[in-house]
LOMI-861652 format. One record per residue: x, y, z of N, C-alpha, C, O in turn. Coordinates in Angstrom, 2 decimals, padded with zeros to 5 digits. Layout:
! residues N
<<X Y Z> <X Y Z> <X Y Z> <X Y Z>>
...
! end
This chain:
! residues 111
<<-030.82 -009.35 068.42> <-031.56 -009.86 067.34> <-032.32 -008.90 066.43> <-033.25 -008.24 066.88>>
<<-031.88 -008.80 065.00> <-032.65 -007.75 064.18> <-033.96 -008.38 063.74> <-034.02 -009.55 063.37>>
<<-034.90 -007.66 063.78> <-036.14 -007.94 063.39> <-036.33 -007.37 061.95> <-035.63 -006.41 061.61>>
<<-037.22 -007.88 061.13> <-037.66 -007.64 059.83> <-038.75 -006.57 059.90> <-039.89 -006.91 060.19>>
<<-038.41 -005.20 059.62> <-039.36 -004.11 059.78> <-039.60 -003.37 058.41> <-038.73 -002.92 057.67>>
<<-040.84 -003.35 058.25> <-041.32 -002.91 056.85> <-042.25 -001.62 057.12> <-043.34 -001.72 057.68>>
<<-041.76 -000.49 056.70> <-042.79 000.60 056.76> <-043.69 000.48 055.48> <-043.26 000.27 054.35>>
<<-044.86 000.61 055.78> <-045.84 000.32 054.67> <-045.77 001.55 053.64> <-045.85 002.69 054.10>>
<<-045.63 001.35 052.35> <-045.59 002.42 051.51> <-046.67 003.76 051.75> <-046.34 004.94 051.73>>
<<-047.54 003.42 051.90> <-048.67 004.54 052.22> <-048.29 005.41 053.50> <-048.58 006.60 053.55>>
<<-047.72 004.81 054.42> <-047.09 005.45 055.68> <-045.90 006.09 055.45> <-045.64 007.17 055.99>>
<<-045.03 005.44 054.60> <-043.85 006.24 054.08> <-043.97 007.44 053.47> <-043.05 008.26 053.57>>
<<-044.89 007.67 052.87> <-045.43 008.76 052.08> <-045.96 009.87 053.00> <-045.77 011.06 052.75>>
<<-046.68 009.42 054.12> <-047.28 010.29 055.06> <-046.07 010.87 055.84> <-046.09 012.04 056.22>>
<<-044.91 009.95 056.09> <-043.92 010.50 056.81> <-043.09 011.53 056.09> <-042.37 012.27 056.76>>
<<-043.12 011.66 054.68> <-042.41 012.46 053.92> <-043.04 013.94 053.84> <-042.44 014.89 053.32>>
<<-044.30 014.03 054.41> <-045.01 015.16 054.53> <-044.55 016.11 055.62> <-043.91 015.65 056.56>>
<<-044.85 017.52 055.55> <-044.44 018.44 056.56> <-045.16 018.15 057.84> <-044.66 018.49 058.91>>
<<-046.14 017.63 057.78> <-046.93 017.41 058.98> <-046.42 016.44 060.10> <-046.77 016.39 061.28>>
<<-045.46 015.66 059.40> <-044.93 014.46 060.43> <-043.57 014.92 060.75> <-042.94 014.22 061.55>>
<<-042.95 016.04 060.23> <-041.60 016.38 060.39> <-041.11 016.61 061.88> <-039.96 016.39 062.24>>
<<-042.02 017.01 062.61> <-041.64 017.27 064.09> <-041.49 016.01 064.92> <-040.81 015.99 065.95>>
<<-042.23 014.85 064.39> <-042.28 013.59 065.16> <-041.56 012.56 064.37> <-041.75 011.39 064.70>>
<<-040.69 012.83 063.29> <-039.77 011.89 062.78> <-038.83 011.24 063.62> <-038.66 010.02 063.58>>
<<-038.18 012.04 064.40> <-037.23 011.65 065.40> <-037.95 010.46 066.37> <-037.43 009.36 066.57>>
<<-039.02 010.82 066.83> <-039.72 009.95 067.87> <-040.00 008.58 067.10> <-039.70 007.48 067.57>>
<<-040.59 008.77 065.93> <-041.31 007.58 065.12> <-039.78 006.72 064.93> <-039.75 005.55 065.31>>
<<-038.81 007.20 064.46> <-037.51 006.30 064.12> <-036.97 005.77 065.42> <-036.48 004.64 065.45>>
<<-037.03 006.48 066.43> <-036.60 005.91 067.70> <-037.61 004.81 068.09> <-037.09 003.81 068.59>>
<<-038.77 004.79 067.98> <-039.68 003.69 068.16> <-039.31 002.50 067.36> <-039.23 001.36 067.82>>
<<-039.07 002.90 066.01> <-038.76 001.86 065.06> <-037.45 001.03 065.50> <-037.37 -000.19 065.39>>
<<-036.48 001.80 066.00> <-035.32 001.23 066.31> <-035.65 000.46 067.67> <-035.07 -000.63 067.73>>
<<-036.32 000.73 068.61> <-036.64 000.00 069.69> <-037.30 -001.12 069.30> <-037.08 -002.12 069.97>>
<<-038.19 -001.23 068.23> <-038.96 -002.14 067.78> <-037.97 -003.25 067.23> <-038.15 -004.43 067.53>>
<<-036.98 -002.87 066.45> <-035.76 -003.54 065.87> <-035.21 -004.53 067.05> <-035.00 -005.73 066.87>>
<<-035.03 -003.92 068.14> <-034.18 -004.41 069.19> <-035.01 -005.36 069.99> <-034.62 -006.50 070.26>>
<<-036.12 -004.87 070.35> <-036.86 -005.74 071.43> <-038.01 -006.68 070.96> <-038.51 -007.52 071.70>>
<<-038.43 -006.44 069.54> <-039.39 -007.03 068.85> <-040.70 -007.20 069.67> <-041.07 -006.17 070.23>>
<<-041.39 -008.17 069.82> <-042.87 -008.28 070.42> <-042.73 -007.90 071.76> <-043.78 -007.62 072.33>>
<<-041.76 -007.83 072.37> <-041.70 -007.36 073.93> <-042.05 -006.08 073.94> <-042.72 -005.71 074.90>>
<<-041.74 -005.25 073.07> <-041.82 -003.72 073.13> <-043.19 -003.22 072.60> <-043.41 -002.01 072.45>>
<<-044.14 -004.23 072.30> <-045.49 -004.06 071.72> <-046.53 -004.41 072.84> <-046.37 -005.28 073.69>>
<<-047.60 -003.59 072.70> <-048.89 -003.74 073.38> <-049.94 -004.40 072.29> <-050.40 -003.70 071.39>>
<<-050.27 -005.76 072.43> <-051.25 -006.37 071.43> <-052.50 -005.82 071.77> <-052.92 -005.60 072.91>>
<<-053.05 -005.62 070.71> <-054.55 -005.10 070.61> <-055.65 -005.98 070.26> <-056.74 -006.05 070.82>>
<<-055.16 -006.72 069.10> <-056.22 -007.65 068.46> <-055.46 -008.64 067.62> <-054.39 -008.33 067.10>>
<<-056.04 -009.89 067.49> <-055.37 -011.07 066.94> <-056.18 -011.52 065.76> <-057.33 -011.92 065.98>>
<<-055.74 -011.51 064.59> <-056.49 -012.07 063.50> <-055.82 -012.97 062.49> <-055.14 -012.49 061.58>>
<<-056.04 -014.46 062.66> <-055.28 -015.58 062.16> <-053.96 -015.28 062.70> <-053.86 -015.15 063.92>>
<<-052.84 -015.15 061.91> <-051.48 -015.17 062.30> <-050.86 -013.90 062.41> <-049.64 -013.76 062.54>>
<<-051.84 -012.79 062.35> <-051.53 -011.47 062.60> <-051.73 -010.86 063.88> <-052.67 -011.23 064.59>>
<<-050.92 -009.92 064.25> <-051.35 -009.19 065.56> <-051.19 -007.58 065.24> <-050.26 -007.02 064.67>>
<<-052.54 -006.93 065.86> <-052.48 -005.58 065.61> <-051.96 -005.06 066.97> <-052.64 -005.23 067.98>>
<<-050.66 -004.38 067.02> <-050.08 -004.00 068.22> <-049.80 -002.37 068.10> <-049.95 -001.75 067.04>>
<<-049.40 -001.81 069.23> <-049.13 -000.23 069.28> <-047.88 -000.10 070.22> <-047.66 -000.93 071.10>>
<<-047.14 000.90 070.01> <-046.18 001.20 070.93> <-046.67 002.70 071.11> <-047.18 003.40 070.23>>
<<-046.40 003.09 072.53> <-047.01 004.34 072.92> <-045.86 005.22 073.34> <-044.78 004.73 073.66>>
<<-046.10 006.66 073.35> <-045.33 007.67 073.73> <-046.12 008.57 074.48> <-047.19 009.06 074.10>>
<<-045.46 008.79 075.74> <-046.43 009.77 076.80> <-046.39 011.32 076.27> <-047.36 012.07 076.18>>
<<-045.28 011.56 076.01> <-045.08 013.00 075.76> <-044.34 013.19 074.34> <-043.13 012.99 074.26>>
<<-045.06 013.57 073.27> <-046.42 013.87 073.16> <-047.33 012.55 073.18> <-046.88 011.46 072.82>>
<<-048.44 012.72 073.56> <-049.18 011.32 073.62> <-049.71 010.82 072.29> <-050.84 011.07 071.88>>
<<-048.80 010.09 071.66> <-048.91 009.35 070.44> <-048.87 007.98 070.49> <-048.49 007.39 071.50>>
<<-049.29 007.34 069.32> <-049.26 005.88 069.33> <-048.60 005.31 067.92> <-048.98 005.82 066.87>>
<<-047.90 004.56 067.88> <-047.25 003.91 066.57> <-047.85 002.72 066.46> <-047.68 001.87 067.34>>
<<-048.75 002.43 065.24> <-049.29 001.17 065.26> <-048.60 000.14 064.34> <-048.15 000.54 063.27>>
<<-048.50 -001.03 064.65> <-047.85 -002.04 064.01> <-048.69 -003.34 063.68> <-049.47 -003.78 064.52>>
<<-048.55 -003.89 062.57> <-049.04 -005.28 062.36> <-047.95 -006.18 062.30> <-046.94 -005.93 061.64>>
<<-048.10 -007.35 063.03> <-047.16 -008.50 062.99> <-047.55 -009.63 062.38> <-048.61 -010.19 062.67>>
<<-046.82 -010.01 061.56> <-047.04 -011.42 060.81> <-046.23 -012.49 061.52> <-045.03 -012.62 061.33>>
<<-046.87 -013.18 062.28> <-046.09 -014.06 063.19> <-045.29 -015.31 062.56> <-044.26 -015.77 063.04>>
<<-045.83 -015.70 061.58> <-045.27 -016.66 060.46> <-043.84 -016.18 060.05> <-042.80 -016.76 060.37>>
<<-043.91 -015.09 059.33> <-042.57 -014.71 058.90> <-041.94 -013.90 059.81> <-040.83 -013.52 059.45>>
<<-042.33 -013.49 060.94> <-041.53 -012.66 061.95> <-041.32 -011.34 061.30> <-040.20 -010.83 061.32>>
<<-042.29 -010.80 060.74> <-042.19 -009.35 060.00> <-043.22 -008.53 060.70> <-044.36 -008.90 060.99>>
<<-042.60 -007.20 060.96> <-043.40 -006.11 061.42> <-043.69 -005.07 060.53> <-042.74 -004.52 059.97>>
<<-044.87 -004.68 060.31> <-045.26 -003.77 059.56> <-045.80 -002.44 060.07> <-046.96 -002.47 060.50>>
<<-045.14 -001.29 060.08> <-045.28 -000.14 060.62> <-046.28 000.43 059.70> <-046.06 000.57 058.50>>
<<-047.55 000.82 060.39> <-048.79 001.16 059.44> <-049.25 002.58 059.70> <-049.69 003.25 058.77>>
<<-049.16 003.10 060.99> <-049.77 004.33 061.50> <-049.17 005.14 062.40> <-048.36 004.67 063.20>>
<<-049.46 006.35 062.41> <-049.01 007.08 063.88> <-050.02 008.28 064.01> <-050.13 009.21 063.22>>
<<-050.71 008.08 065.14> <-051.84 008.93 065.47> <-051.81 009.24 066.84> <-051.21 008.54 067.65>>
<<-052.54 010.45 067.20> <-052.56 011.15 068.64> <-053.44 010.05 069.30> <-054.11 009.26 068.64>>
<<-053.38 010.06 070.71> <-054.19 009.18 071.43> <-055.70 009.44 071.46> <-056.50 008.58 071.83>>
<<-056.04 010.68 071.04> <-057.43 010.98 071.01> <-058.22 010.08 070.00> <-059.40 009.81 070.18>>
<<-057.50 009.63 068.91> <-058.21 008.91 067.87> <-057.60 007.50 067.99> <-057.38 006.85 066.97>>
<<-057.28 006.97 069.34> <-056.93 005.65 069.37> <-057.79 004.57 069.04> <-057.44 003.68 068.27>>
<<-059.01 004.63 069.65> <-059.97 003.63 069.41> <-060.58 003.69 067.99> <-061.01 002.67 067.45>>
<<-060.61 004.95 067.39> <-061.05 004.70 065.94> <-060.00 004.20 065.01> <-060.36 003.69 063.95>>
<<-058.78 004.30 065.31> <-057.69 003.99 064.64> <-057.67 002.38 064.65> <-057.65 001.72 063.61>>
<<-057.68 001.84 065.91> <-057.84 000.36 066.22> <-058.74 -000.27 065.42> <-058.43 -001.19 064.66>>
<<-060.03 000.25 065.55> <-060.99 -000.40 064.85> <-060.92 -000.42 063.32> <-061.41 -001.33 062.66>>
<<-060.20 000.74 062.75> <-060.02 000.85 061.25> <-058.94 -000.32 060.95> <-059.06 -001.04 059.96>>
<<-057.95 -000.45 061.82> <-056.98 -001.52 061.52> <-057.53 -002.94 061.62> <-057.23 -003.77 060.76>>
<<-058.25 -003.22 062.55> <-058.90 -004.53 062.74> <-059.66 -004.80 061.48> <-059.43 -005.82 060.84>>
<<-060.67 -003.80 061.06> <-061.32 -004.25 059.92> <-060.52 -004.29 058.51> <-060.79 -005.01 057.54>>
<<-059.58 -003.44 058.62> <-058.65 -003.60 057.35> <-057.92 -004.86 057.28> <-057.79 -005.47 056.22>>
<<-057.45 -005.27 058.39> <-056.77 -006.52 058.55> <-057.53 -007.94 058.19> <-057.09 -008.93 057.61>>
<<-058.87 -007.64 058.79> <-059.95 -008.69 058.64> <-060.10 -009.01 057.10> <-059.89 -010.11 056.60>>
<<-060.51 -007.85 056.41> <-060.69 -007.94 054.95> <-059.45 -008.41 054.27> <-059.52 -009.23 053.35>>
<<-058.37 -007.94 054.68> <-057.04 -008.51 054.04> <-056.83 -010.01 054.06> <-056.50 -010.74 053.12>>
<<-057.10 -010.32 055.30> <-056.77 -012.04 055.45> <-058.00 -012.69 054.91> <-057.83 -013.85 054.55>>
<<-059.21 -012.20 054.78> <-060.46 -012.98 054.25> <-060.26 -012.90 052.90> <-060.58 -013.96 052.35>>
<<-059.82 -011.98 052.08> <-059.45 -011.68 050.84> <-058.59 -012.81 050.30> <-058.87 -013.45 049.29>>
<<-057.47 -013.02 051.08> <-056.50 -013.77 050.67> <-056.77 -015.37 050.77> <-056.37 -016.20 049.96>>
<<-057.46 -015.60 051.80> <-057.97 -016.84 052.08> <-058.95 -017.32 051.31> <-059.00 -018.53 051.10>>
<<-059.90 -016.46 050.74> <-060.90 -016.54 049.77> <-060.12 -017.02 048.35> <-060.56 -017.96 047.69>>
<<-059.09 -016.36 048.01> <-058.47 -016.62 046.78> <-057.70 -017.93 046.77> <-057.45 -018.50 045.71>>
<<-057.27 -018.47 048.08> <-056.51 -019.71 048.03> <-057.51 -020.88 047.92> <-057.21 -021.84 047.20>>
<<-058.64 -020.86 048.60> <-059.62 -021.83 048.53> <-060.69 -021.96 047.41> <-061.59 -022.79 047.38>>
<<-060.44 -020.98 046.49> <-061.40 -021.13 045.36> <-060.77 -021.68 043.98> <-061.48 -021.83 042.99>>
! end
């Protein structure tokens, strides 16, 4: 089953930089795994309305690929790649950004 996977433009721009070149193979391997296994390949970190903040982990090197899942459209948004040391900080940032995004959209609908 092929899943709809979107690499967020801001993350796509980061992938094109020299900093990410050594990790590209790992990132694309994880994206292929996500395409094949869907939610079964993800660890759910937070739930906001119909969205999930999830991660896929790699042990060597210890990095995490962060994904936001739209459960209604069954779309996976690849949003971030970061070292395990910054895991809590990134998770908190993603939670806040997702909460703001969902509240903004809901505010526009009900006004």
